[in-house]
C-alpha positions in Angstrom: -90.0 103.8 36.6 -90.1 106.6 39.1 -91.8 105.6 42.3 -94.7 107.9 43.1 -95.6 108.9 46.7 -98.8 106.9 46.4 -96.7 103.7 46.9 -96.1 104.8 50.5 -99.8 105.1 51.2 -100.6 101.7 49.6 -97.7 100.0 51.4 -98.8 101.4 54.7 -102.3 100.0 54.2 -101.1 96.5 53.2 -98.9 96.4 56.3 -102.0 96.8 58.5 -104.4 94.1 59.5 -106.9 93.3 56.7 -109.8 95.8 56.9 -110.8 97.2 53.5 -110.5 96.5 49.8 -107.9 99.0 48.5 -109.1 100.6 45.3 -106.7 102.5 43.0 -108.8 104.4 40.5 -107.7 107.0 38.0 -107.1 107.8 34.3 -105.1 105.7 31.9 -101.4 106.1 31.7 -100.9 107.4 35.3 -99.0 104.4 36.4 -101.5 102.4 38.4 -100.2 99.0 37.4 -96.6 100.0 37.8 -97.4 101.4 41.3 -98.8 98.1 42.4 -96.0 96.0 40.9 -93.4 98.2 42.6 -95.4 97.9 45.9 -95.5 94.1 45.7 -91.7 94.1 45.1 -91.1 96.2 48.2 -93.2 94.3 50.7 -92.5 91.0 52.5 -95.8 89.3 51.9 -96.5 87.4 48.6 -99.0 88.6 46.0 -101.0 87.3 43.1 -101.5 89.8 40.2 -104.1 89.3 37.4 -105.5 91.6 34.8 -108.8 91.6 32.8 -107.2 93.8 30.1 -106.5 90.9 27.8 -107.9 89.9 24.4 -109.9 87.0 25.8 -113.2 88.0 27.3 -113.3 87.8 31.1 -116.3 87.1 33.3 -117.1 86.7 37.0 -115.8 83.1 36.9 -112.4 84.6 36.1 -112.5 86.6 39.3 -113.3 83.4 41.3 -110.4 81.7 39.7 -107.9 84.4 40.6 -109.3 84.6 44.1 -108.9 80.8 44.6 -105.3 81.1 43.4 -104.6 83.8 45.9 -106.3 81.9 48.7 -104.1 78.9 47.9 -101.1 81.1 48.0 -101.9 82.1 51.6 -103.3 78.8 52.9 -100.8 76.6 51.2 -97.8 78.4 52.5 -99.4 79.0 55.9 -98.3 82.6 55.9 -99.7 85.5 57.9 -101.0 87.5 54.9 -101.1 87.7 51.1 -102.2 90.2 48.4 -104.6 89.7 45.5 -104.5 92.4 42.7 -107.2 92.6 40.1 -106.4 95.0 37.3 -108.9 96.7 34.9 -111.8 95.3 37.0 -114.4 97.5 35.4 -114.3 95.4 32.2 -116.1 92.5 33.9 -119.9 92.9 34.1 -121.3 92.8 37.6 -117.8 92.5 39.1 -118.7 94.1 42.4 -121.3 91.4 43.3 -118.7 88.6 43.0 -116.1 90.6 44.8 -118.5 91.3 47.7 -119.4 87.6 48.0 -115.8 86.4 48.0 -114.7 89.2 50.4 -117.4 88.3 52.8 -116.5 84.6 52.7 -112.9 85.5 53.6 -114.1 87.8 56.4 -116.2 85.0 57.9 -113.3 82.5 57.6 -110.7 85.1 58.7 -108.6 84.6 55.6 -105.7 87.1 55.8 -106.0 88.1 52.1 -105.6 91.8 51.2 -107.4 92.7 48.0 -106.3 95.6 45.7 -108.5 96.6 42.8 -107.4 98.8 39.9 -109.6 100.6 37.4 -109.0 103.1 34.6 -112.7 104.1 34.4 -113.4 105.9 37.7 -117.2 106.3 37.0 -117.7 102.6 36.5 -115.5 101.6 39.4 -117.3 104.0 41.7 -120.6 102.7 40.6 -119.7 99.1 41.5 -118.3 100.2 44.8 -121.4 102.1 45.9 -123.8 99.5 44.7 -122.4 96.4 46.3 -119.3 97.1 48.4 -120.5 99.8 50.8 -118.4 99.8 53.9 -115.9 97.4 52.5 -113.6 99.6 50.4 -111.1 102.5 50.6 -110.2 104.5 47.6 -106.6 105.6 46.9 -107.0 108.1 44.0 -104.3 108.1 41.3 -104.3 111.4 39.3 -102.2 112.8 36.5 -98.6 113.4 37.4 -97.6 116.7 39.0 -94.8 119.0 37.9 -92.7 117.9 40.8 -93.0 114.3 39.7 -92.3 115.0 36.0 -89.3 117.1 37.0 -87.9 114.4 39.3 -88.5 111.5 36.9 -87.5 113.2 33.6 -85.7 116.4 34.5 -88.3 118.6 32.9 -88.4 122.3 33.1 -91.6 124.1 34.0 -92.0 125.2 30.4 -91.9 121.6 29.2 -94.5 120.7 31.8 -96.7 123.6 30.6 -96.5 122.4 27.0 -96.2 118.6 27.1 -98.4 118.0 30.1 -97.9 115.0 32.4 -98.2 111.7 30.6 -95.0 109.7 31.7 -95.3 107.3 28.8 -95.1 110.1 26.3 -92.1 111.8 28.0 -89.4 109.9 26.0 -91.0 111.0 22.7 -90.8 114.8 23.1 -87.7 115.0 20.9 -89.9 114.1 18.0 -92.9 116.4 18.1 -95.1 114.7 15.6 -94.4 111.2 17.1 -95.3 112.6 20.6 -98.5 114.2 19.2 -99.7 111.0 17.5 -98.9 108.9 20.6 -101.0 111.2 22.8 -104.0 111.3 20.4 -103.9 107.7 19.2 -102.7 105.7 22.2 -104.0 107.8 25.0 -107.0 110.0 24.0 -108.6 107.6 21.5 -108.0 104.6 23.7 -109.6 106.4 26.7 -112.6 107.6 24.7 -113.3 104.3 22.8 -112.5 101.8 25.6 -113.3 103.7 28.8 -116.2 105.8 27.7 -118.0 104.6 24.5 -117.5 100.9 25.2 -118.5 101.0 28.8 -121.2 103.7 28.8 -124.4 104.2 27.0 -123.6 107.1 24.6 -126.3 107.8 22.0 -124.2 110.3 20.1 -120.6 109.2 20.0 -119.7 111.9 17.5 -121.1 114.6 19.7 -119.1 113.4 22.7 -115.9 113.4 20.6 -116.6 116.8 19.3 -117.4 118.1 22.8 -113.9 116.8 23.9 -112.2 118.6 21.0 -114.1 121.9 21.6 -113.5 121.6 25.4 -109.7 121.4 24.8 -109.9 124.3 22.4 -111.7 126.4 24.9 -109.9 125.2 28.0 -109.7 128.1 30.4 -112.8 129.7 29.0 -116.4 129.9 30.2 -119.0 128.8 27.6 -122.7 128.3 28.2 -124.2 125.0 27.1 -126.4 126.9 24.7 -123.5 128.6 22.9 -121.7 125.3 23.0 -124.4 123.6 21.1 -123.9 126.2 18.4 -120.2 125.5 18.3 -120.9 121.7 18.1 -123.5 122.2 15.3 -125.5 119.3 16.7 -129.2 118.9 17.6 -128.4 117.7 21.1 -129.6 119.3 24.3 -127.9 120.8 27.3 -128.7 117.8 29.5 -126.9 115.5 27.1 -123.9 117.8 26.9 -123.7 118.0 30.7 -123.8 114.2 30.9 -121.1 113.8 28.3 -118.9 116.3 30.1 -119.3 114.3 33.3 -118.2 111.1 31.4 -115.1 112.9 30.1 -114.3 114.1 33.6 -114.7 110.5 34.9 -112.2 109.4 32.2 -109.7 111.9 33.4 -109.7 114.1 30.3 -111.9 117.2 30.7 -113.9 118.9 33.5 -116.4 121.7 33.5 -115.7 123.9 36.6 -118.7 125.4 38.2 -119.1 129.1 39.1 -118.7 129.9 42.8 -121.7 131.6 44.1 -121.8 130.7 47.8 -124.9 128.5 47.1 -124.6 125.0 45.6 -127.9 125.3 43.7 -126.6 128.4 41.8 -123.3 126.7 41.1 -124.9 123.7 39.4 -126.9 126.0 37.1 -123.9 128.0 36.0 -122.1 127.8 32.6 -119.0 125.6 32.9 -115.4 126.8 32.6 -113.6 124.1 30.6 -110.5 122.7 32.1 -108.4 119.9 30.7 -106.8 117.6 33.3 -103.5 117.3 31.4 -102.0 120.0 29.2 -100.9 117.3 26.7 -104.5 117.2 25.5 -104.3 120.9 24.4 -100.9 120.8 22.8 -101.5 117.6 20.9 -104.6 119.0 19.2 -103.4 122.6 18.7 -100.7 121.4 16.2 -98.2 124.1 17.3 -94.7 123.0 18.1 -93.1 123.8 21.5 -91.2 126.7 19.9 -94.3 128.0 18.2 -96.4 127.8 21.3 -93.7 129.8 23.3 -93.7 132.5 20.7 -97.5 133.1 20.7 -98.1 134.9 23.9 -101.9 134.4 23.9 -101.6 130.7 23.4 -98.9 130.3 25.9 -100.8 132.3 28.5 -103.7 129.9 28.0 -101.4 126.9 28.5 -100.0 128.5 31.7 -103.5 129.1 33.1 -104.5 125.6 32.1 -101.5 124.0 33.8 -102.4 125.8 37.1 -106.0 124.7 36.7 -105.1 121.1 36.0 -102.8 121.1 39.0 -105.6 122.4 41.3 -108.2 119.9 40.0 -106.0 116.9 40.2 -104.8 117.8 43.7 -108.4 118.1 44.9 -109.3 114.6 43.9 -109.7 112.5 47.1 -109.2 115.6 49.3 -111.6 117.9 51.0 -111.0 120.6 48.4 -113.0 122.0 45.6 -112.1 124.2 42.6 -114.5 126.8 41.0 -114.2 129.9 38.9 -116.0 133.2 39.5 -117.3 135.9 37.1 -119.6 138.9 37.4 -120.1 141.5 34.7 -116.6 142.1 33.2 -114.8 140.9 36.3 -113.6 137.4 36.9 -111.3 135.2 39.0 -109.6 132.4 37.3 -109.9 129.9 40.1 -111.5 129.7 43.6 -110.1 127.1 45.9 -112.5 126.1 48.6 -112.2 124.0 51.8 -114.8 123.9 54.6 -116.0 127.4 53.8 -112.5 128.9 53.5 -111.7 130.5 50.1 -108.6 131.4 48.2 -109.0 133.5 45.0 -106.4 132.7 42.4 -105.5 134.8 39.4 -102.9 133.6 36.8 -100.7 136.0 34.8 -98.1 135.0 32.3 -97.4 138.3 30.5 -94.5 140.7 31.3 -96.8 143.3 32.8 -99.6 143.0 35.3 -102.0 145.8 36.1 -104.8 146.1 38.6 -106.8 142.9 39.3 -110.4 144.2 39.7 -111.7 140.6 39.7 -109.9 139.7 42.9 -110.9 142.9 44.6 -114.6 142.5 43.7 -114.6 138.8 44.7 -113.1 139.7 48.1 -115.7 142.4 48.6 -118.5 139.9 48.0 -117.1 136.9 49.9 -115.0 136.2 52.9 -111.7 135.4 51.3 -108.8 134.0 53.3 -106.2 134.8 50.7 -105.8 136.5 47.3 -103.1 134.8 45.2 -101.5 136.0 42.0 -99.6 133.3 40.2 -97.0 134.4 37.6 -95.8 137.9 36.8 -95.8 140.1 39.9 -96.8 137.3 42.3 -95.9 133.8 43.3 -93.7 132.3 40.6 -95.3 129.6 38.3 -92.6 127.0 39.2 -93.0 127.7 42.9 -96.8 127.3 42.7 -96.6 124.1 40.7 -94.0 122.7 43.1 -96.1 123.4 46.2 -98.8 121.4 47.8 -102.2 122.9 46.9 -103.5 122.6 50.4 -100.7 124.8 51.7 -102.4 127.9 50.2 -105.4 127.4 52.5 
């Protein structure tokens, strides 16, 4: 499989003296396990890999057993360092307490054992880290693949990326549209919701969460108040429940609700969310339109283009000092607002043949101190150029 740039970051950390537990956290099917295996193959120190993602139920004793095996690998061979990799760690209850105890034992005895933890449920992994492992870990975020990575690995065009999204495991199936669609929905979406959300979190209304995901994909790129959303969902839930479920879907790497930029964090939190999928495959698989049909429907294709830009922005901001918002006032809006340390870039996306005036960008610049106004698509920076660039370069 194609080697992602993340390998370089992980390899660099494993070549340094043992300091922190390395945590690779991100959505399913983004290549975390493959990344670690390729890293182990490319370094000179031995490693021990174990996964909790097996039919037999694992517990904290299992962690101790794997840790003992890795310690023996280091001590028995009398080598300078070794690596222990624990995959799908979030499936073991109270895992962080055991990891903390064993890590502290190795620190006291100066055991040169590097530890790498992998998790496909970021919210659960983050919870364990902050509860027990404060000061002992370093996160290496693993996000959905970028356009550059899909192009390099599979030779995709920008149009294919816009429609098919960025699941590398689904890439070989695009020649059979229905087979690709079923793989995304059954093997990726359903597995993520049932195993990373419903099985691991307390969700009182599973049907509401599933419906929220479906509606969120349908309305990706649109602003919808929680009150109106309840009407769409036809459920007796409340806005607090919806906000919580949306946060769970975000943690699983599926869907996020972007907040409105208002210059004040309090006002942002109270705004209606703008739905944004984190991978365009989630829209196309549910829409039921073929690649050719999607290309022919200008309104639908325009939504896919905007969503591809939004997903690229959100994924690039994970683990970085960047934030993504939207902005709207009266009948004027800005698709995305990229923020870093008070600096703002207003981004508008256009996929049609013509582009007229952009009153939203002008009004936003009038109200806020904007570093740059960026038009992506027709009449501005080309879509492929934007998707191929580092997001931080626009600030």
